[in-house]
C-alpha positions, 0 to 999 in steps of 0.5 A, a space after each residue: 567467502 564461506 566454503 561453497 564446497 557443499 553447494 558445488 557438490 549438489 551442483 555436480 550431482 545435479 540435485 537442482 531442487 535441493 541445490 536451490 533450497 540450499 542456496 536460498 538458505 546460504 543467502 539468508 545466512 550471509 546477506 551481509 557479505 558480497 555474494 558475487 562469487 556465489 553467483 559466478 561459481 554456483 548460480 550462473 548457468 542454473 536458470 534452466 534447472 531452477 524454479 523461475 521465481 526462486 531463481 529471480 529471488 536468488 539473483 536479485 538478493 545477490 545483487 543487493 550485496 554487490 558493489 554495483 547492483 544495477 550493473 550486476 542485474 543489467 548484465 543478467 537482463 542483457 541475456 534475455 533475447 526476445 524469445 527468452 523474454 516471452 517464455 520467461 516473462 516473470 523473471 524478466 519483469 522481476 530483474 527489470 523492476 529490481 534495476 528500476 528500484 535501485 536506480 530510484 534510490 541512488 539516482 545514478 547508474 546506466 543500463 549496460 546490457 550485453 549484445 544478446 539483449 533486445 534489439 528493439 528501437 527503444 534500446 538506443 534511447 534507454 542506453 542514453 538515460 541514467 538514474 531516475 530517468 532510466 528507472 522511469 523508462 524501465 517502469 514504462 516498459 514493464 507496465 503494459 506487460 503487467 497490465 495486459 495480464 492483470 485486471 486491477 492496475 487498469 481495468 479498462 485494458 482488455 485482459 490477455 488470454 496469456 498466463 497471468 504474471 505471478 503474485 511476487 511480480 505484481 507485489 514488486 511492481 506496486 512496491 517500486 511504484 510506491 517508492 517512486 511516489 514517495 520520492 515525488 511526495 505523491 502521498 496518495 499514490 504511495 498509500 494505495 500502491 504500498 497497500 497493494 504491495 502489502 496485500 500480496 506479500 506475507 508479513 513474515 517475508 518483511 523484516 520487523 524493522 522494515 514493517 515499522 518503516 512502512 507503517 510510519 510512512 503509511 501513517 504520515 501519507 494517510 494523514 497529510 494526503 489532502 484527498 484521503 479521508 478513510 483510514 479503516 484499511 490502514 488502522 486494521 492492517 496487521 503491519 500497522 500494529 508494529 508501531 505499538 511499543 516504539 518511539 513512533 507509537 504516537 503516529 498509531 494513536 494519531 491515525 486512530 484519532 483521524 479514523 474516529 474523527 474525534 475533534 476533542 481527542 485531536 486537540 488533546 493529542 496535539 497539546 500532549 505531543 507538540 514536541 514530537 510532532 515538530 520533529 516531523 516537518 512534513 506534518 508542520 507543512 500540512 498542518 492546515 490539511 490535518 485540521 481540515 481533514 479532521 473536521 471532515 472525518 468528524 462529520 463522516 464518523 458522526 453520520 456513520 454512528 447515526 441510525 439510517 432513519 435519523 440521518 438528518 442533522 442540524 447546523 448546531 450538530 455540525 458545529 459541535 462535532 467539528 468544533 467550527 464556527 457557525 460561518 464554517 458549517 455550510 462550507 464544511 458540509 459541502 467539502 464533506 460531500 465533495 469527498 464522495 464518502 457521504 452524499 446529501 443536501 443542505 436545507 438552508 431554511 431549516 438549517 438542516 443537513 439531510 444525508 442520503 447515502 454513505 459510501 461503503 468502505 473498509 471499517 476499523 475496529 472502532 467503526 465495527 463496534 459502532 456497527 454492532 451497536 446499531 445492529 443491536 439497537 435494530 434487533 431490539 426494535 425488531 423484537 419490540 415490533 414483534 411483541 407489539 404485533 403478537 399482542 395486537 393479534 392476541 387482542 384481535 382474537 379475543 
């Protein structure tokens, strides 16, 4: 362990703010080392004098360097009695969520808390659990505490008048849930919770290697999820750009093809990248899902590109855009309606599809460019109409 003398001196002088910043810097510089002695010598006992969120960041980061992070954090969690838990809920939530996060990945470990921990009726039950079962129980415990103070986890829950939880707490909550969904192959759950995490976490706080891992997982989840048909939020996210220039850049290209709904590009893509796609078993397992999603995406993208007054498309147009047989047209249109992204009706006599509405969604650059073209075209028609009216009025005056 590197000399802790300077930190001990700051602690002796009770320069708490400076000590906090120096500890954070020390951790950044020694994250590959076991920092248990840093906690025991410096950090232990400083909770009342530190910024609560920074204290939580320090102890959870130190835990990652210890031989047994779960045991380390469980002992700290055990010092929170009911009163301390209520007064310092953010810290308690971060410690508990961090324990759950470690348990999910290792699927081992128990919660051996000190005697000062909560004596609620659930304590005995929790002590009997381990691994992911324990992680699930801890998540179930903290979820209501978070939902009572924020409105987007469950909008039906009555908002509490108590102070809302801090953003880092909410971010960690979504990260832990996203990782849980990933382990259970809940692709849509992972996608939504990971995007919630990213919306509350500055990119500079996520290492580039981790950014690329998240971007890769998001891309795969978006593509294989059978109920996700819009890709604008992912395609336009800064983190998604981290795949460019890497061996996984093909995933970036694939998501953009789905976002554009271009069947021709997709056929060309799978021919050119057949070998690399075969290295991803999950894509092979969901090949039929990919095919069906691309067809639906192609129809949605085509409808979006049309002016409002021309959103009546023929069966032949659907067949051409989605690259399907005539027998598949009606089924595909109904499946597109079932997504809720577009609504309309089918005229079987005239063999037409009448689109009545398109659900608002986040647009990627591709669709923004389409929108720009439509606005430009509308502006030109408006100008022509104005010129016609002016000419008509001048003619009437004469």
